[in-house]
N, C-alpha and C positions, 0 to 999 in steps of 0.2 A: 648596830645589832648584826652587822655583816662581818664582824672581825674574824670568825673562823674561815670564812671563804677568802677574805683578804690575806690571811696568813698563809693559806694553802697556795695561793696564786702569786705570791710576792715575787718569786724568781721568774715565773713566766711573764708577769706584767712588765718587769724591768727589761727583759729581753724583747718583748713586743714593742715597748717604747723606743728602744734603740733601732729596731728594724723599721718602725714607722718613720722616724726622723731621717734614716738613710734613704728611704724610698722617696720622701719628699725632695731631698737634695738631689737625687738622681734625676727626677723629673725636670727639675729646673735646669740641670746641666745638659739634659738630653736635647733640649731645643737648640742650644748653641752648637752642640756636636752635629745635629742634623743640618743646621744652616751651613756650617763649614764643609760638611760632606757634599751638600748640594752645590756649593760654589766650586769645589774642586772638580766634581763630575762635569759641571758646566764648562769649566776651563779646558778639561781634557777633550770634551766633545768638540768645542770650537777649534782646538788645535788640530784634531784629526780632520775636521772638515776643511781646514785651510791647507794642511800638509798632504793629505792623501786624496788623490783624485780617483774617480771611479775607473775601473778597468774596462777597456773597450771590448766590444764583442769579438768573439773568435773569428778570424778571417779564413776564408777558404784557402786550401792548399798550404796551410801553415804546418810545417813539420813538427810543431810542438803541440798541435791540436789532436785530440782523440775523437773529435766529431767525425761524422760520416764523410764530410768533405775535407777533413784534415788529412795530414800525411804523416802522422806519428808512427803508423805501422811500418813505413819505410825505414825510419830510424831504428826501430826495434829489430826489424829483419836484418839490417846490415850489422848491427851490434851482435846479434845472435850468431852471425857467420864469422865473427872475429874482427870486424872492421871497427876502426875508431872514427866516430862521427862527431863533427863540430858544426854547430848551427851558428852562423854569424853573418854580418853584413859586409865584411871585409874580404876581398879576394886574396888568395895566397900570393906570395912573392914568386916572381919568375924563377923557374928551376926547382920549385918545391915538389917533393914527392907526394903529391896529393891528386885526387880527382874531384872535380867540382860538379855539383848537381844543382841545377836551377829548375825548380818546379814551376814557379810563376814568375815570369820576367817582369819585375817591377823595379829593375835596376836603374839608377840615374846614370848620367853621362860619365861621371868619375868611376863608378863601379864597373861600367861597361869597358872603359879603357883599361882599367886594372886587370879585368878578366881576360881581355884579348892579349894583353902583354904576357900574362901567364901562359896562354895557349900558344902564342908566338914562340915562346921558349921551349916548346915541346910538351906542354900540358894537355890534359884531356878534360873536356867539359861536356857534360850531358845536359841538354836543355829539353825539358818535357813540354814546355809551352809551345804549341804549334804556331802562335802568332809572333814569336820572338824573331828579331832580325839577326840574332847571333848565328843561326844556321841558315840565314837567307830566307826564312819562312815568310817574313813580311814583305819581301820584294816580289813574290809571285803569288799573291793572294788569289788572283783571278784564275789561276791554274790548279787550285786545290780540287781534289776529287774526294767527296765524302765517302766514308766507309759505308758499305751497303747496309741499310737498316734491315732488310729482309734477308737474313742469313740463316745458316743452319745451327746457330748457337742454341744450346739447350740448358742455359744456366737458370732459366726461370722454372724449370721442372721441380726444383727443390732438392734434387739429388746431387751428390758429389760425383762428377763425371770426369773422364780423361780430358786433358787440356785441349786436344784437337776437336772434341765435341763441344766444349764450352766456348771455343774461340770463334769470333766472327771475322778475324783477319788471320789467315793461315800464313805459314812461313813463306811459301812461294819461292821466288828467286832471291837468294841471299848471298851476298858477297862479303859479309862481315863474318870472319872466322869464329869469333867467340859466341855468335848467336845461331850457328847452324844446327846446334843440338836441340833448339827449341821447336815447338810445334805450332804455336799460334798465340795470339793475344785477343783479349776481349776489350773493345773500345765502345763505350756507349754513345759517343758523339765525336768520333774522330775523323781525320782527313788523311789522304795519301798525297805526298809531295811529288811534284814532277822531277824526274831524274835527268840531269843535264851533265854533259862532259864526263860520262861514265863514272858518276859518283858511286861510292860504295853504298849499298842499300840492303834492306831486308824487309820481309813481310809485304811483298808485292811482286812487281815484275820489272822489266827493264825500263818501263815508261813512268811508272808511279809506284811509290812504296810508302809504307807507314813509318819506317825508320830510314833516315839517310844521314850521310856523313859529309861534313864540309871541312876540307883541308885548309888550315890557316898556318902558313909558314911551316914550322916543324911540329905543330900540334894539330888536333882535330876537335871539331865540335859535332856532337851527335844529337840530332833532333828527333823528337817524337811527334806523331800526328795527333796526340791527345794526352793532356796531363791528368785527365780523370783516371787513367789506368793506375796511377800511383797513389790514389787516395785510399782511405781506409775502407771505403765501400766496395772498391773494385780490385784492390790489390790481390785478393785471393783467387780470382778467376783466371782460368787458362794458365798461360805462362807469363802473366804480367809481373809477378815477383821475380821469375827467372830472368826476364829482360833487364830489370834493374840491377840485380846482383851480378849478372854476367858482365855488365859494363862498368859497374862501380866497385865491386869487390871480387875481382877474379881470383885473388889469392888471399890466404889467411893473413891478417895483420894489415890490410889495406887501410889507407887514410882517406876519408871522404869529408869534404867540406860542402855543406848545404848552404848555398848563398841566397839570402833573402834580400828584398829590396830595402832601400833606405827609408821608405815610408812605412814599412812594417814595424811592429812592436820590437823594441830592442831585445836581443837574445841574451842569454846568460854570459856569453863571452864578450858581449859589448858593454855590459855593466861594469863599472869600476875603472874605466879608462878615462884619461884626461887629467888635467891639472886641478880641476875644481873639487872641493870637498863638499860634504853634506851641508856645512854651514853656508858655503857660497851659493848653494842651490836654493836656499830659502829666500823668498822675496823680502824686501824691506818692510812691506806692509804686514807680513806675517810676524816679523819681530816686533813691530809696533803694537800689534794686537796682543801678543804674549806679554809684552812689557806692561801694557795697561792692565791686563788680568793680574799680573804679579803685584802691581801697585795697589789695585783694588783689594786684593787678598790681604796685603800688609795693613792697609787702613782698617779693614774689617777686624783683623786680629787685635790691633791697637784699641779700637773702639770697644771691643768686647772685654779687653783687659782692664780698661780704666773704670774705676768705681767712683761714682759721684759722692761727694761729701767725705768727711773724715772716716778713718778706719775705726770700726766699732767691733766689740766682741759680741758675737751672737751667742745667746744662751744655748746650752745643750738641750737636746730633746728631753722633755719630761715624760715620765711613765704615764701611759694611758690606763684608763680603768679597765678592769677585766670584762670580758665579753659576757653576753647574756647567759651563756651556758654555765660559766663559772659562777656567776652570781646566783643563778637558780640552784645550782648544786650546793653552794654554801648556805643558802636560805633553808633548803630542805634538811641539811645536816644540823643546822641550828635548831630548827623546830623539833627535830627528832632527838636532840641532845646527844649527837654523835661526836662529842668532843674527843673521845678516845680515838675514834677512827680518824678524825682530822689530824690529831697529833701523829698518828701512825703514818699518814700520808706525807706530812712535813718531814718527819725523820727519814722516811724511805726515799724521798726525793734528794735530801742532803746526802744520804748514804750513796746513792747512785752517782751523784755529782763527784763525790770524793773518789769513788772507784774509777770513773772515767778520767778524772784529772790526773790521778797518780798511776794509772795504767795497771791496776791490779786485777785479780780474778774477781768475777762477779759474786762468787760464793765465799769470799774471804770473811773471816769472823770479825766481829766488832773489836775484839781485843787486838788482833793483829793489825787491823786497819788503823786504829787509834795510835798504836805504837809507830807505824810507818809514817803517818801524817805528823806526829810529834817530832820524829827525827828529821823531817824535812821542812818544818815550819816552827813558828814561835808558839804554837798552840800546846797547851798542857794536855798530854794524852789522857790523863785521868778525867779532866773536865769534858773532853771530847767523847770519851766512852760513856760518861754520865749522861750527856745530852742525847747520844744515840740510843740509850736505853730508857730515857725518861718516859714516864707514863702519865696520863692525865685522867683523873677519875671523873667519868662523865656524870656521875650521880651527885657530886658535890655542888654547892652553890657557887663556888669560885672556880669552876672548871673553865669558864670563858677567859678569866684573867690568867689562869695557869697556862692556857693555850697560847695566849698572846706573849707571855714571858718566854715560853719555850721557843716560839717563832723568833723573838728578838735575839735570844741567845744563839740560835742557829744562824741568823743573819750575820751576827758579829763573827762567829767562827768561820762562816763561809767567806767573809771578807779577808780574814787572816790566812786562809788556806787556799783559796781559789782566785780571788779578785786581785787587782793591781796593787802595787806597793803603796800608792797614794791612798787608796781606800783602806788598806791595812793600818796606815799611820793614823788616819782620822778616826777610825772605829776602835782603835786600841787605847784612846785617851780615857782616863778614869771617869771623867764626867759623862762622856758619851756612853760608856759601858753601864754606869749606874742608871742613866736615863733609859737605856734600852731594857734593863732588867726590871724597872719599875712597872707596875700595872697601871691601867688607866685610872683606877680609883685613887692610888697613891699620888699620881701626878696631879689629879684634880684637887686633892686635899692640900698639896704643897702650894 
């Protein structure tokens, strides 16, 4: 008794059945894809843990650090003045047109010998570390005089002041010509070196000074009494920046090499040297772990690809019954004897499908649509026009059978005009056509 509702929803039910079967198959394949994805992610994570080590903490006086105790400000200052700055752990060759800057003396014996060879050939090295032996600072530790803590410096007032008011070490007696234009430096925890054998000096007097020069053959080593003055926290005070630029970049285009210790993190210029490739740097244990992961992944793929038993043909998804709303609507229309309205709904849906499939205007007439479909398919335009105009008399006793016959005719024409070639061939057979056009009472009698 639900034939009108079933006839109205036949197209929708078929589409719903196909979608339901597709969703079921997608859920089955989703688990396999999730397992493969999880395995790949696990392998990548293990590889990163084995290949990538955590970065060490930033070290004080590192010229690549922007922390308060780093010295990246010096690099930016020199570059802003037109100097070329290179941060490396290798000393320049003797005779090179460069100036070397050592902020924190962590050089090994080989680096120290190479640097002194460069200075012997006439090079200039500036050493900010007061404890370095390069300027003989480590040989007279007991003679250091600390910078006075109670000075007239006014840097803690929070205002930008002239250099002579911020400095706690004034210029004093200065025999270094490039520094005589400075006014003073601010050193938070510095010392003054003893002056022997009439060494060139500055920021002090004839007995002790904050800056002194050691002559080494044809070159010189300039030592500072505090390397904190070149850090990012104190570079801006007094003439601290002027002291660095006057010694390292006296002219535009100067070349400066900041020498870091062998125990420090490698610099950019140190990376990529040597005969070893990236493959040589990976330990054998890492390659073994990656090989095991590759083998496990291959075995997993093979296991998922093998299907137990013989290959069988799975049946296609069958149409599912209409939902409760469709059934309820059909029951109401049946009780109200709205067979004419049901026929109008079936014809209207078929008309919209033809318009969408053939790309025509939604307001095209039935005559023009039938002619267009007939020219592009095997359907008789006259029959198609007859079906699209067919009416069902809702008052007659055979209205239900007439509605079923109309729905069957529309299904056959839909298969010939919209569905695949296989469906068209099956539904165009004479026996099938006659069975479709027969009503339920005729089939029962036969």
